[in-house]
N, C-alpha and C positions, 0 to 999 in steps of 0.2 A: 803863117802870115802875122807879122806883129800888129800892134794897134795902130802905130804910125802909118803903116802901109794901108791898113784897113781904111783909115781916116783919109787919107791921100787918094786912094781909088775912089771912095764914096764921094768925095769933093769933086774929083774930075768928073765922075759920072754925073753929077749934078750941075756941072757946068761952073764950078767955082774953083779957083785956085787954093793951094794950101796956105797961101798968106792970109786969105779971108778969115774973120773970126768965126769959130765954130763953137756952138753951144757947149758948155760943159756937161760931160756925161757921167761924171762921178756919182755912184749911188742912185742912178736913174736907169734901172732895169729896162723900161720901155722904150728910153732913148737908144739903148744899145740894141734892143730888139729891132726897131725901126733901120738903125744903121745897119746890121748885119743883113737883113733881109731886102735892103734896098742896094746893095752892092750889086755889080753886074753878075758876079758868079751866081747869085740868088735867082737869076731870070733864066730857069730852065737848066742850070748848071749844078755845080757841087760847092758847098760851103764846109770849111773844115775848122774847127776851134778845139782848144785844149780843154780837156774836162775841168782842169782846175781854173782855167779863166772863165768857163760858164758858171761854175759855182761861185766864183768871186764877184763876177760883174753882173750877172743875170739871176742866177739861181736856177738849179737844174728843174725844179718843177715848172716854173714860169717858161723855161726854154722849151721843155717838152710839150707843154700846153700849147706854144705858139707854133712848133712843127707839126703837131696834130690838127690844129686849126686850119691851117695850110693845106693840109692833105699831103704833105711830104713825108719822105721816108728817113728815118734816123738809124744811123749804125754807130757802133761803138767798138773801138779798137785801142787796145793798149791804153794810152792816155788821151786819146781823141775822140770827139764826136765828128761825125760825118753826116751831113744832110744833103739827100739827093732831092734837089729843088723843083721836082716835078710829081705829078700824080700817076705817071704811067707805072707798071709793074717793075720791080726790081727783081733780078735773079742774080743769086750768089753763085759764080761759076765754080770756084774753089777756094 
């Protein structure tokens, strides 16, 4: 999912339109964290982000800390991080 889609979905989730002003997020890892985990997918679903995006926009350590703080599960595959946004056990099937 691109940043534009992430912003659009989050704005819609918050009852806003994409034409409304959205605070600049450049160089503000906390704003990105809030945005990522306020998306509809973060409410019991799955969030997927490229590792390079996390490294660039949030920082890997900050992202890991936030996933741990929430009690979520973090998987890494190829060039993606996948966050399972619930505290239930996760089982890798194959």
